[in-house]
N, CA, C and O atoms as a Tinker XYZ file with bonds, in Angstrom:
   336  protein
     1  N     11.632000  -18.292000   -4.018000    73     2
     2  CA    12.243000  -18.515000   -2.726000    64     1     3
     3  C     11.953000  -19.929000   -2.258000    63     2     4     5
     4  O     10.859000  -20.457000   -2.459000    81     3
     5  N     12.928000  -20.516000   -1.646000    73     3     6
     6  CA    12.725000  -21.859000   -1.120000    64     5     7
     7  C     12.141000  -21.779000    0.281000    63     6     8     9
     8  O     12.082000  -20.706000    0.882000    81     7
     9  N     11.728000  -22.878000    0.771000    73     7    10
    10  CA    11.095000  -22.931000    2.081000    64     9    11
    11  C     12.063000  -22.506000    3.189000    63    10    12    13
    12  O     11.672000  -21.778000    4.101000    81    11
    13  N     13.295000  -22.943000    3.120000    73    11    14
    14  CA    14.267000  -22.595000    4.163000    64    13    15
    15  C     14.610000  -21.107000    4.133000    63    14    16    17
    16  O     14.802000  -20.503000    5.188000    81    15
    17  N     14.690000  -20.502000    2.935000    73    15    18
    18  CA    14.998000  -19.078000    2.869000    64    17    19
    19  C     13.821000  -18.244000    3.379000    63    18    20    21
    20  O     14.024000  -17.192000    3.986000    81    19
    21  N     12.591000  -18.708000    3.135000    73    19    22
    22  CA    11.421000  -18.011000    3.679000    64    21    23
    23  C     11.429000  -18.079000    5.211000    63    22    24    25
    24  O     11.142000  -17.094000    5.891000    81    23
    25  N     11.759000  -19.249000    5.730000    73    23    26
    26  CA    11.812000  -19.433000    7.167000    64    25    27
    27  C     12.845000  -18.494000    7.788000    63    26    28    29
    28  O     12.579000  -17.866000    8.812000    81    27
    29  N     14.008000  -18.400000    7.176000    73    27    30
    30  CA    15.067000  -17.513000    7.667000    64    29    31
    31  C     14.611000  -16.058000    7.590000    63    30    32    33
    32  O     14.888000  -15.278000    8.501000    81    31
    33  N     13.926000  -15.688000    6.532000    73    31    34
    34  CA    13.433000  -14.317000    6.381000    64    33    35
    35  C     12.385000  -13.992000    7.444000    63    34    36    37
    36  O     12.374000  -12.884000    7.981000    81    35
    37  N     11.512000  -14.940000    7.751000    73    35    38
    38  CA    10.483000  -14.731000    8.766000    64    37    39
    39  C     11.124000  -14.590000   10.153000    63    38    40    41
    40  O     10.750000  -13.714000   10.933000    81    39
    41  N     12.075000  -15.447000   10.442000    73    39    42
    42  CA    12.767000  -15.386000   11.728000    64    41    43
    43  C     13.512000  -14.065000   11.873000    63    42    44    45
    44  O     13.455000  -13.436000   12.931000    81    43
    45  N     14.206000  -13.639000   10.827000    73    43    46
    46  CA    14.943000  -12.383000   10.865000    64    45    47
    47  C     13.998000  -11.201000   11.050000    63    46    48    49
    48  O     14.293000  -10.293000   11.827000    81    47
    49  N     12.882000  -11.201000   10.355000    73    47    50
    50  CA    11.914000  -10.111000   10.478000    64    49    51
    51  C     11.298000  -10.071000   11.866000    63    50    52    53
    52  O     11.114000   -8.993000   12.431000    81    51
    53  N     10.979000  -11.227000   12.420000    73    51    54
    54  CA    10.379000  -11.243000   13.751000    64    53    55
    55  C     11.382000  -10.823000   14.821000    63    54    56    57
    56  O     11.003000  -10.213000   15.821000    81    55
    57  N     12.662000  -11.145000   14.618000    73    55    58
    58  CA    13.680000  -10.699000   15.564000    64    57    59
    59  C     13.878000   -9.188000   15.493000    63    58    60    61
    60  O     14.076000   -8.530000   16.514000    81    59
    61  N     13.824000   -8.646000   14.278000    73    59    62
    62  CA    13.983000   -7.208000   14.116000    64    61    63
    63  C     12.788000   -6.447000   14.678000    63    62    64    65
    64  O     12.957000   -5.411000   15.320000    81    63
    65  N     11.602000   -6.947000   14.443000    73    63    66
    66  CA    10.399000   -6.244000   14.868000    64    65    67
    67  C     10.013000   -6.524000   16.318000    63    66    68    69
    68  O      9.605000   -5.614000   17.040000    81    67
    69  N     10.136000   -7.737000   16.731000    73    67    70
    70  CA     9.670000   -8.089000   18.064000    64    69    71
    71  C     10.731000   -8.704000   18.943000    63    70    72    73
    72  O     10.418000   -9.186000   20.031000    81    71
    73  N     11.961000   -8.704000   18.513000    73    71    74
    74  CA    13.038000   -9.335000   19.266000    64    73    75
    75  C     13.319000   -8.672000   20.597000    63    74    76    77
    76  O     13.748000   -9.330000   21.545000    81    75
    77  N     13.083000   -7.380000   20.673000    73    75    78
    78  CA    13.359000   -6.693000   21.925000    64    77    79
    79  C     12.358000   -7.075000   23.000000    63    78    80    81
    80  O     12.650000   -6.930000   24.187000    81    79
    81  N     11.195000   -7.555000   22.619000    73    79    82
    82  CA    10.202000   -7.965000   23.606000    64    81    83
    83  C     10.675000   -9.194000   24.365000    63    82    84    85
    84  O     10.307000   -9.385000   25.524000    81    83
    85  N     11.483000  -10.028000   23.729000    73    83    86
    86  CA    11.994000  -11.209000   24.401000    64    85    87
    87  C     13.136000  -10.879000   25.340000    63    86    88    89
    88  O     13.326000  -11.557000   26.350000    81    87
    89  N     13.893000   -9.852000   25.021000    73    87    90
    90  CA    15.060000   -9.516000   25.820000    64    89    91
    91  C     14.703000   -8.658000   27.025000    63    90    92    93
    92  O     15.435000   -8.660000   28.015000    81    91
    93  N     13.618000   -7.938000   26.965000    73    91    94
    94  CA    13.268000   -7.039000   28.055000    64    93    95
    95  C     12.310000   -7.712000   29.021000    63    94    96    97
    96  O     11.414000   -8.460000   28.628000    81    95
    97  N     12.521000   -7.428000   30.272000    73    95    98
    98  CA    11.598000   -7.897000   31.293000    64    97    99
    99  C     11.103000   -6.692000   32.068000    63    98   100   101
   100  O     11.763000   -5.654000   32.123000    81    99
   101  N      9.966000   -6.841000   32.647000    73    99   102
   102  CA     9.439000   -5.741000   33.438000    64   101   103
   103  C     10.018000   -5.806000   34.834000    63   102   104   105
   104  O     10.320000   -6.883000   35.347000    81   103
   105  N     10.167000   -4.659000   35.435000    73   103   106
   106  CA    10.671000   -4.593000   36.797000    64   105   107
   107  C      9.592000   -5.088000   37.748000    63   106   108   109
   108  O      8.407000   -4.852000   37.509000    81   107
   109  N      9.975000   -5.766000   38.814000    73   107   110
   110  CA     8.974000   -6.227000   39.766000    64   109   111
   111  C      8.302000   -5.034000   40.440000    63   110   112   113
   112  O      8.937000   -4.019000   40.725000    81   111
   113  N      7.047000   -5.180000   40.676000    73   111   114
   114  CA     6.292000   -4.095000   41.300000    64   113   115
   115  C      6.717000   -3.961000   42.752000    63   114   116   117
   116  O      6.855000   -4.953000   43.468000    81   115
   117  N      6.919000   -2.746000   43.168000    73   115   118
   118  CA     7.259000   -2.518000   44.571000    64   117   119
   119  C      5.970000   -2.512000   45.365000    63   118   120   121
   120  O      4.965000   -1.938000   44.945000    81   119
   121  N      6.013000   -3.150000   46.499000    73   119   122
   122  CA     4.797000   -3.249000   47.300000    64   121   123
   123  C      4.715000   -2.097000   48.288000    63   122   124   125
   124  O      5.727000   -1.595000   48.776000    81   123
   125  N      3.522000   -1.706000   48.559000    73   123   126
   126  CA     3.283000   -0.650000   49.530000    64   125   127
   127  C      3.570000   -1.198000   50.925000    63   126   128   129
   128  O      3.485000   -2.409000   51.134000    81   127
   129  N      3.905000   -0.344000   51.877000    73   127   130
   130  CA     4.239000   -0.828000   53.219000    64   129   131
   131  C      3.140000   -1.643000   53.877000    63   130   132   133
   132  O      3.445000   -2.525000   54.680000    81   131
   133  N      1.896000   -1.390000   53.577000    73   131   134
   134  CA     0.813000   -2.113000   54.225000    64   133   135
   135  C      0.274000   -3.275000   53.420000    63   134   136   137
   136  O     -0.752000   -3.848000   53.788000    81   135
   137  N      0.932000   -3.642000   52.333000    73   135   138
   138  CA     0.402000   -4.700000   51.487000    64   137   139
   139  C      0.749000   -6.076000   52.031000    63   138   140   141
   140  O      1.554000   -6.209000   52.952000    81   139
   141  N      0.139000   -7.081000   51.457000    73   139   142
   142  CA     0.364000   -8.450000   51.896000    64   141   143
   143  C      1.739000   -8.952000   51.475000    63   142   144   145
   144  O      2.201000   -9.964000   52.001000    81   143
   145  N      2.396000   -8.288000   50.558000    73   143   146
   146  CA     3.690000   -8.733000   50.068000    64   145   147
   147  C      4.837000   -8.348000   50.998000    63   146   148   149
   148  O      5.936000   -8.884000   50.850000    81   147
   149  N      4.630000   -7.458000   51.929000    73   147   150
   150  CA     5.695000   -6.987000   52.801000    64   149   151
   151  C      5.640000   -7.731000   54.139000    63   150   152   153
   152  O      4.865000   -7.347000   55.015000    81   151
   153  N      6.451000   -8.800000   54.319000    73   151   154
   154  CA     6.390000   -9.565000   55.561000    64   153   155
   155  C      6.853000   -8.762000   56.770000    63   154   156   157
   156  O      6.370000   -8.994000   57.878000    81   155
   157  N      7.771000   -7.829000   56.586000    73   155   158
   158  CA     8.244000   -7.041000   57.713000    64   157   159
   159  C      7.143000   -6.126000   58.232000    63   158   160   161
   160  O      7.113000   -5.804000   59.420000    81   159
   161  N      6.253000   -5.711000   57.365000    73   159   162
   162  CA     5.182000   -4.824000   57.776000    64   161   163
   163  C      4.090000   -5.587000   58.536000    63   162   164   165
   164  O      3.297000   -4.976000   59.252000    81   163
   165  N      4.044000   -6.912000   58.386000    73   163   166
   166  CA     3.035000   -7.703000   59.073000    64   165   167
   167  C      3.258000   -7.707000   60.579000    63   166   168   169
   168  O      2.305000   -7.670000   61.357000    81   167
   169  N      4.524000   -7.752000   60.982000    73   167   170
   170  CA     4.836000   -7.821000   62.392000    64   169   171
   171  C      4.566000   -6.478000   63.046000    63   170   172   173
   172  O      5.094000   -5.448000   62.628000    81   171
   173  N      3.755000   -6.505000   64.054000    73   171   174
   174  CA     3.537000   -5.289000   64.826000    64   173   175
   175  C      4.632000   -5.238000   65.882000    63   174   176   177
   176  O      4.843000   -6.198000   66.623000    81   175
   177  N      5.311000   -4.129000   65.938000    73   175   178
   178  CA     6.402000   -4.016000   66.894000    64   177   179
   179  C      5.851000   -3.780000   68.292000    63   178   180   181
   180  O      5.002000   -2.915000   68.507000    81   179
   181  N      6.350000   -4.561000   69.227000    73   179   182
   182  CA     5.927000   -4.429000   70.608000    64   181   183
   183  C      6.749000   -3.328000   71.265000    63   182   184   185
   184  O      7.923000   -3.157000   70.940000    81   183
   185  N      6.156000   -2.593000   72.170000    73   183   186
   186  CA     6.948000   -1.589000   72.878000    64   185   187
   187  C      7.947000   -2.288000   73.799000    63   186   188   189
   188  O      7.635000   -3.323000   74.389000    81   187
   189  N      9.125000   -1.732000   73.918000    73   187   190
   190  CA    10.169000   -2.323000   74.742000    64   189   191
   191  C      9.879000   -2.032000   76.207000    63   190   192   193
   192  O      9.496000   -0.920000   76.572000    81   191
   193  N     10.066000   -3.044000   77.033000    73   191   194
   194  CA     9.860000   -2.858000   78.465000    64   193   195
   195  C     11.079000   -2.185000   79.066000    63   194   196   197
   196  O     12.142000   -2.127000   78.449000    81   195
   197  N     10.911000   -1.681000   80.269000    73   195   198
   198  CA    12.024000   -1.032000   80.960000    64   197   199
   199  C     13.147000   -2.037000   81.210000    63   198   200   201
   200  O     14.325000   -1.705000   81.089000    81   199
   201  N     12.770000   -3.276000   81.563000    73   199   202
   202  CA    13.774000   -4.317000   81.822000    64   201   203
   203  C     14.549000   -4.639000   80.547000    63   202   204   205
   204  O     15.765000   -4.824000   80.585000    81   203
   205  N     13.850000   -4.704000   79.431000    73   203   206
   206  CA    14.497000   -4.999000   78.157000    64   205   207
   207  C     15.493000   -3.905000   77.791000    63   206   208   209
   208  O     16.609000   -4.191000   77.357000    81   207
   209  N     15.087000   -2.660000   77.967000    73   207   210
   210  CA    15.987000   -1.545000   77.652000    64   209   211
   211  C     17.198000   -1.535000   78.570000    63   210   212   213
   212  O     18.318000   -1.280000   78.128000    81   211
   213  N     16.973000   -1.814000   79.849000    73   211   214
   214  CA    18.087000   -1.833000   80.810000    64   213   215
   215  C     19.058000   -2.972000   80.475000    63   214   216   217
   216  O     20.274000   -2.791000   80.544000    81   215
   217  N     18.529000   -4.123000   80.120000    73   215   218
   218  CA    19.392000   -5.257000   79.746000    64   217   219
   219  C     20.189000   -4.947000   78.483000    63   218   220   221
   220  O     21.345000   -5.352000   78.361000    81   219
   221  N     19.578000   -4.234000   77.548000    73   219   222
   222  CA    20.290000   -3.841000   76.330000    64   221   223
   223  C     21.433000   -2.882000   76.650000    63   222   224   225
   224  O     22.522000   -2.988000   76.086000    81   223
   225  N     21.173000   -1.950000   77.554000    73   223   226
   226  CA    22.220000   -1.002000   77.957000    64   225   227
   227  C     23.382000   -1.727000   78.620000    63   226   228   229
   228  O     24.544000   -1.403000   78.372000    81   227
   229  N     23.070000   -2.709000   79.465000    73   227   230
   230  CA    24.124000   -3.486000   80.120000    64   229   231
   231  C     24.923000   -4.292000   79.092000    63   230   232   233
   232  O     26.147000   -4.379000   79.183000    81   231
   233  N     24.235000   -4.873000   78.124000    73   231   234
   234  CA    24.912000   -5.640000   77.077000    64   233   235
   235  C     25.813000   -4.732000   76.248000    63   234   236   237
   236  O     26.912000   -5.130000   75.860000    81   235
   237  N     25.347000   -3.505000   75.974000    73   235   238
   238  CA    26.171000   -2.537000   75.244000    64   237   239
   239  C     27.411000   -2.186000   76.040000    63   238   240   241
   240  O     28.510000   -2.111000   75.490000    81   239
   241  N     27.234000   -1.968000   77.354000    73   239   242
   242  CA    28.360000   -1.599000   78.216000    64   241   243
   243  C     29.404000   -2.712000   78.261000    63   242   244   245
   244  O     30.602000   -2.444000   78.357000    81   243
   245  N     28.946000   -3.950000   78.191000    73   243   246
   246  CA    29.868000   -5.087000   78.211000    64   245   247
   247  C     30.442000   -5.379000   76.833000    63   246   248   249
   248  O     31.361000   -6.188000   76.704000    81   247
   249  N     29.915000   -4.736000   75.811000    73   247   250
   250  CA    30.407000   -4.948000   74.449000    64   249   251
   251  C     30.005000   -6.292000   73.866000    63   250   252   253
   252  O     30.734000   -6.858000   73.051000    81   251
   253  N     28.855000   -6.807000   74.276000    73   251   254
   254  CA    28.411000   -8.119000   73.803000    64   253   255
   255  C     27.733000   -8.011000   72.442000    63   254   256   257
   256  O     27.025000   -7.047000   72.152000    81   255
   257  N     27.969000   -9.026000   71.620000    73   255   258
   258  CA    27.375000   -9.087000   70.279000    64   257   259
   259  C     26.971000  -10.514000   69.974000    63   258   260   261
   260  O     27.513000  -11.457000   70.551000    81   259
   261  N     26.031000  -10.671000   69.077000    73   259   262
   262  CA    25.645000  -11.990000   68.572000    64   261   263
   263  C     25.016000  -12.881000   69.622000    63   262   264   265
   264  O     24.152000  -12.452000   70.388000    81   263
   265  N     25.461000  -14.131000   69.648000    73   263   266
   266  CA    24.867000  -15.126000   70.537000    64   265   267
   267  C     25.083000  -14.773000   72.005000    63   266   268   269
   268  O     24.202000  -14.991000   72.836000    81   267
   269  N     26.255000  -14.227000   72.322000    73   267   270
   270  CA    26.540000  -13.865000   73.708000    64   269   271
   271  C     25.568000  -12.795000   74.190000    63   270   272   273
   272  O     25.061000  -12.857000   75.310000    81   271
   273  N     25.314000  -11.806000   73.322000    73   271   274
   274  CA    24.379000  -10.733000   73.680000    64   273   275
   275  C     22.971000  -11.290000   73.874000    63   274   276   277
   276  O     22.288000  -10.942000   74.837000    81   275
   277  N     22.544000  -12.151000   72.962000    73   275   278
   278  CA    21.202000  -12.730000   73.048000    64   277   279
   279  C     21.044000  -13.529000   74.338000    63   278   280   281
   280  O     20.023000  -13.421000   75.018000    81   279
   281  N     22.052000  -14.329000   74.673000    73   279   282
   282  CA    22.004000  -15.132000   75.888000    64   281   283
   283  C     21.978000  -14.239000   77.123000    63   282   284   285
   284  O     21.196000  -14.474000   78.044000    81   283
   285  N     22.825000  -13.224000   77.145000    73   283   286
   286  CA    22.875000  -12.311000   78.281000    64   285   287
   287  C     21.537000  -11.604000   78.482000    63   286   288   289
   288  O     21.033000  -11.527000   79.602000    81   287
   289  N     20.962000  -11.088000   77.389000    73   287   290
   290  CA    19.690000  -10.365000   77.495000    64   289   291
   291  C     18.566000  -11.293000   77.950000    63   290   292   293
   292  O     17.703000  -10.891000   78.730000    81   291
   293  N     18.576000  -12.516000   77.468000    73   291   294
   294  CA    17.555000  -13.479000   77.867000    64   293   295
   295  C     17.627000  -13.746000   79.368000    63   294   296   297
   296  O     16.604000  -13.739000   80.054000    81   295
   297  N     18.839000  -13.981000   79.875000    73   295   298
   298  CA    19.019000  -14.237000   81.305000    64   297   299
   299  C     18.679000  -12.993000   82.126000    63   298   300   301
   300  O     18.058000  -13.093000   83.184000    81   299
   301  N     19.077000  -11.849000   81.646000    73   299   302
   302  CA    18.831000  -10.588000   82.347000    64   301   303
   303  C     17.331000  -10.317000   82.458000    63   302   304   305
   304  O     16.846000   -9.936000   83.523000    81   303
   305  N     16.604000  -10.511000   81.374000    73   303   306
   306  CA    15.166000  -10.272000   81.391000    64   305   307
   307  C     14.448000  -11.291000   82.266000    63   306   308   309
   308  O     13.444000  -10.962000   82.898000    81   307
   309  N     14.951000  -12.533000   82.312000    73   307   310
   310  CA    14.350000  -13.556000   83.160000    64   309   311
   311  C     14.530000  -13.179000   84.635000    63   310   312   313
   312  O     13.609000  -13.335000   85.437000    81   311
   313  N     15.710000  -12.686000   84.983000    73   311   314
   314  CA    15.949000  -12.238000   86.359000    64   313   315
   315  C     15.052000  -11.060000   86.714000    63   314   316   317
   316  O     14.541000  -10.983000   87.832000    81   315
   317  N     14.860000  -10.154000   85.783000    73   315   318
   318  CA    14.025000   -8.977000   86.036000    64   317   319
   319  C     12.556000   -9.360000   86.175000    63   318   320   321
   320  O     11.809000   -8.679000   86.878000    81   319
   321  N     12.134000  -10.425000   85.526000    73   319   322
   322  CA    10.739000  -10.825000   85.560000    64   321   323
   323  C     10.383000  -11.568000   86.847000    63   322   324   325
   324  O      9.215000  -11.615000   87.231000    81   323
   325  N     11.389000  -12.153000   87.520000    73   323   326
   326  CA    11.134000  -12.909000   88.756000    64   325   327
   327  C     10.812000  -11.929000   89.884000    63   326   328   329
   328  O     11.509000  -10.929000   90.064000    81   327
   329  N      9.755000  -12.220000   90.638000    73   327   330
   330  CA     9.455000  -11.351000   91.781000    64   329   331
   331  C     10.464000  -11.627000   92.906000    63   330   332   333
   332  O     10.955000  -12.747000   93.051000    81   331
   333  N     10.757000  -10.620000   93.675000    73   331   334
   334  CA    11.752000  -10.756000   94.765000    64   333   335
   335  C     11.167000  -11.440000   95.946000    63   334   336
   336  O     11.853000  -11.638000   96.948000    81   335
C-alpha cells in the first residue's frame, strides 16, 4: 500500500467509526427556575398597587396599546401619586 492509500483508508475508517461524533451535538442543558442562568427568574415581581391596576383598567377601556398605553399609564400613576 502506498502512503496516500493508507491515509485514505485511515480517514475512511475514522469516519465510519467515529464520524457520527462530529455530526452530533448535545442539547443545551435546561436551567432550573432558580438557577443563575434564568434572567427572568432573577427579577422579583413587585405587587401591583391599586393605582397601577386602576390605570391598567382605564387603558384597557380606552383600547390603548404599545407606547400610547405606556405613556397613559405613566401619567395616570403620576397623577395618582400626587397628594390632593
